[in-house]
N, C-alpha and C positions, 0 to 999 in steps of 0.2 A: 578881558582877554584870557584870564587865568582858567577860565571854563573852558576854551577851546583844547581838544585833544586830537590826536592823532587817530585817522580812521583807515581801514582797510577797503580797498575797491578792487572789484574782479573786472579787469580788462580783457575781454573776449571770453570764451572763443566765438561768439556769435559776431563782436566787433568787425567792421569790413577792413579796418586798419590793422587787424591782428593777422592778415595774411595767410589764412587757411584755420587751423585748429590750435593756435597757442591761447593759452589761458594764463595771463600773467597777474600775480596777485600784488598789488601795488599799496604799499604802506605810506599815506601821505599826511604830509603836515601842511594843512591848506591845500595849495596846489604843487607844492614842492615834494618830488618824491625822495623817501628815505629808504626805501627797500624794494626791490622788484625781485619778485620770486617766479621765474617761469615754471609752469607746469606743464609736462610734455606727456604724450601717452596717449592721447584722445584719437590718435589716427591710427596706431600701431597695427601694422600688417605682418610682420615676422618675415620679412623678405630675404634675411638670412637664412632661417631656418627653413624656409620653402625651397630655397635654391639647393640646400642639402639633399632634397628629396627627390630631385629631378636630374636627369643626364645634362651635361654641360651646357650642350647646346639649346637646351630649352628654357635656359634661365636668361638668355639674353634679353628678352621681352620685360623681364622684373626690373633689369638696370634702367630701362626707359623710366620706368613709372617710380623711380626713387626722387631724383630731382627732376619734374615733370616739365621743366622748363629748358633743360640742358641735356635733351635726351641722348643725342649720339656721343657726346663727351662721357656720358657713363658708360655706354657700350664699349668705348674704346678702351677703357680702364680694365673692363673685365674680359675682352676678347683678347688684349694684349697679355693678360695674366696668363690665359690659356696657351696662346702661342709661345709664350717664355717657356712653361712646363714642357711643352711638347718640341721645343727647340724647331718651330716651323717658319720656314722664311716666306716672306710676303712679297708678291710681286711690287715693283716701284710703282707702277700706275695706282695700285690700291692704296697706297701708302700717301700719296699726293692727294687722292680722292678723299681718304680720310681727314687728312690736315685740312683741306678746303671745307669739308663738312663740319669740322671741330669749330672752327672761324665762323662759320655761318651761324652755328647754334649759338656760339659767344655773342653774336650781334643780336640773335633773336632774344636771347636771355638779358641783355643789356635793354632792349627795346622793353621788353615786360617791366624791367625794374624802373626805367626812367618814367614811364608811364604811369605805373602805380605810386611811386615815390612822389611824383609830381602831384598826383591826385590826394594822396594821403596829406601832403603840405598845403594843399589847397589850389593847385593850377589843373584848370581841367583840359585845356585845348591839347597839351602834350600828349595826354593819354591816347586822344583820338589820331595825331600825326603819328605816333609810335606805331600804333596797330596798322596803319596804312602801309608802311614798309616791311611791318613783320608778316602782314599776308602775303606778300611776294615770296618771303623766304621758305613759308609754310609750303606754299606751291611746289617750291624746290623738294622738300622732303616728299610730298605726294608724288612728284614726278619719277623719283628713284626708288620709292618703297611701296607706293601704293597707300600710306598712311600719312595723316597730315602731322600726327605727334609722336606715337609711339613706333618708329620707324623699324627697328630691328634690322637694320640695314647692314652693320658690321657684323661679319661672321669671323669664325675662326678660320685663317688662311687668306683673308681678303675682304672684300665686299659683296653683297648678294648680287648684283649685275653691274654692268658697265652703265655709263651715263647715257640716257636716252638721246636720239639724233632730234627728237621733235618735241616741243613744247607743248602740254595742253593748252587749247584756247578757251575764251570764253563763248559761251553760244549765244544767239540771237535771243532776245527776251522783250517782253512788252514794256518791261520796267526802264530799258535803256533804247536811246535813239541809235540809228547806224552810225552816226558820225562818232558817238561815245563808244561804241563796240570796236570800231576801227581804232580808236585811241588806246583803249586798254588792251587791244592785242598787238599793237605795233612791235613791240618788243618780245613778243612769242612767236614770230615766224621762224627762228631758227632751231637750233639745239638747245638742250639746257645750259651747255656752258656758255652760248651766245647770251643766253637769258641772264645768268650769273655775271658775265661781263658787263652786261649794260647795267645791272644793278650796282655793280662796286664803281662804275664810272658817276653814277648819279647819287650814290648815297652820302658823300660828303658834303652835297648840298643840303640834304635833310639833316645831318648831323649840326650843321651850321644852323638851321632852324629852329631846331631845339634849344642850341646853344643861346641863339640871340634871344630866345624866350625868357631863358632860366640865368645864364650864367651871371650877368651884371643886374638881374632883377632884384631890386631893393627888399621886397618881402622875402624872396627866395634865400638872399645872404642873411638877412636877419632870423631866420629860420634854421639855417645850416652852420654858419659860421661861428665857430668856438663852442659847438655842442659835441658832447661826448670825445674829448680828446683823449686819444690813447698815443702814448709815448712808443717810440720805435722798441726800447728795451720791453715795455709792459706787453706791447703786441706779440712778441716774440714768446714771452712766458705764457701767455693766455692761449698760445698755439694757433693765431691768427694765420691765415694764408689768403692767396689770391689779392683783390683791390682793398680787403681790409688791412692786410699786412703793408702793402705798398703804397697805401694812404697815409701809413704813419712813417714813411721815409725808409722803408726797408726793400732795397732792391734784390726781390727774390721771386723768381719766375721759372717754374719747373722746365717750361718751353726752352729758357736759356741756359739755367744751371744744370739741369739734368735732362738734356735734349732726348726726345724720343721720337719714334716715326721719321720725317723728313724735316723738323724743325730746324736743325742744325744748317740746312742748305738753304734756309729762306732769311730774308732781311727784314726786321722789326725791331721797333725800340719798346722798352719797357717803361711806362710812365710811372713817376714816383711822387708821392705827396711830400708836404713840408710839416705842417702842424699837425696833422692825424686827427683833423676833426671831420665831420659829415660832409663839410664842403670840400675837403680835400679828396675824400672818397668817391664824391660825386665827380669831381674832375679827372681822376685817376681813370673811371669807367668810360667817361666821355672819350677819352683819349684813346682806350683799349678798342672802341669801335673804330676809331680811324686806322689803328694798326691792324686790326683784323682785316680790314678791308684792302689794306696793302698786301697782306698774305694772300688773300684770296685772288688779287690781281696776277701775283706771281705763280699760284697754282693753276689758274686757268691757262696762262701762257704756256706754262710745262704741259699740262695735258691736252692742249690742242696740237702741240708739237710731237707729243709721244704717245701713239697708240699701242696697245699691248693686253696682255692678259691682266684681269683683276682679282683672280683667285687661284690659290694654290692648286697644283695638280697632283696633290696626294690625297687619293680618293678614300682614304680611311678616315680622313678628317673633312675633306670637302665633297660635296655631292658631285657627281658627273653631270654633264648638261643635259637639258631635256631630250633632245634629240638621240643622244646617244642611249639614254634610258629606254626611249621607245623601241630601240633596234636590238640593243646588245643585252644577253641574259646577265653577264657579269655586271654591267652598269645597273641593271634592274636591282641584283642582289646587293649592291654597294650602297644605292639609294635606299633600300629598305632597310638594311641593318643601321644605316647612319642615321635615318629619321625615327626608329623604333627604338634601339639601344645606346644611340649615341656612340662616344669613342672612349677609350679607356686612356688615362694619362698617367706616366710612371709616378710612383710614389715621390713625395717630395713637398716642397712649399714654396710659395713665390708671393711677393709684394709688388704690385705695380700701381703707380700714380700718374695721373694727367693733370694738366693745370685746366680744371674745369671753369666754367666762368664765374664761380662763387668762391674758388680758391682750390686747394688740393683735395681731388677724390682718389681715393685709393681702394685697392681691392686686395685683400689678403686671402690666398686661395690655400688650402691644404689637401693634398690628394692621398689616398691609401692605395692606389693602385686601380681602384674601381672606374666605372663609367660616371660616377658623380662625384662632387666633391665632398670630403670627409667634414671640411669646415669651411665656411666664407664668413669674413669679417669685413665691413664696409667702413671706411675711413670717410666720413661725410664732413664737408668743410663747415656746414651751417651749425654743426653742433658745437664746436668750442666758440663759435660767434655768440650763439645764442647764452651759452654759459656765462658771458662776461655782461649780459643786460643789466645784472644788479650795479656792478662797477660802472658802467657807462652811464646809467642813466641817475645815479645818485645825486642829489643836489640840483638837478634840472626840474623844470616844470613839467605838469602831466602831459601838456600839449608836445612837449619834445620828446617824450616817449615814442610818440608815431613816427617822429622823424628819425629817429634810432633805429627802430625796427625797419624802415624803409630803407636806412643806409646799410643796415648788415645784409640785405637782400636774403632774407629766409625765406626757405621754400620747405613745408612740413614733410613732404615725402621721403626726403631723406635723413630728415631730423629723426623722425618717429619709424624708421626703418624696421 
């Protein structure tokens, strides 16, 4: 035994469980981790610097590409920062649409997380089930924006357009029978709101299906229970937010503690863990999906009862409608100026944060009075979580490292911004 010595192992960036481009240098004593050193920068795209070279309204698309699993939540923080500095009032209908899509995005994120986390730990079926529901939500993205991922749907002053009255349907194909076609188009006969309402009614059954497969599964519990325990106090010191912080027993949710948009008008609970291990973080995210479904139901009811504008009528910031633009010279000039030069924001600075699916996503904007930001700084939730990797994995086995990465729900777009 005296001849055995520690050795260093590269985990990633090609490893499928490294979730993107994480290079983790592990110092191992046998199979026990003594040190974990995350190396980042393999994806770096300079998003913050790019945003400083473009008019404000041309950087919304960059926000989608940060955490590319929580697209609209990222847009929300950036757009709210612009609105705060302009003192812009948003129509209430637009606020409800934003909140509804924030929660749809939260469910989409958690479905991706539960599928890949289970796959990393060794359960294959959950991945396939989770993507079945995620596909329906991606269709909602496509219905409002035309894009299945990078929507750029939130704009300063509201949202790009109102919710469509018709939901796109699947077409006839040699690959499916007429009976199957009728079945998959059954909930697509009405508007997008009808489709979302149908999804919210049926989704709890799907959550129960994932829960039945995992929650009391002996192997799942052996792999997650008492792995990477972080106390409430230590979670705060490490800068944890979102499910990572709540899993450690701290009841902190920006939607409740510092409400934005119309969250204070909605009823939902904040799930909190007890032990602060991987299993608690799993349970917290599962309950978050149920609470998001509750919020979506309330938004759908309100939106069905309250038609109205979805965009501010301040045409120095928001584009005129297409019909007016074809008819009216002044509208055409407004449109041209807005999409070539953008708009100027008074000198000042603002920090706006949203409760993104992974934690607190914040955007700090500094304006020098020009049509593009002087500085943009993004506070990505995944960055402090990854920084704790060494502390969380010390003393655990090599196989537990995969569980811990899955439990953190890391996406490198926002870490390597």
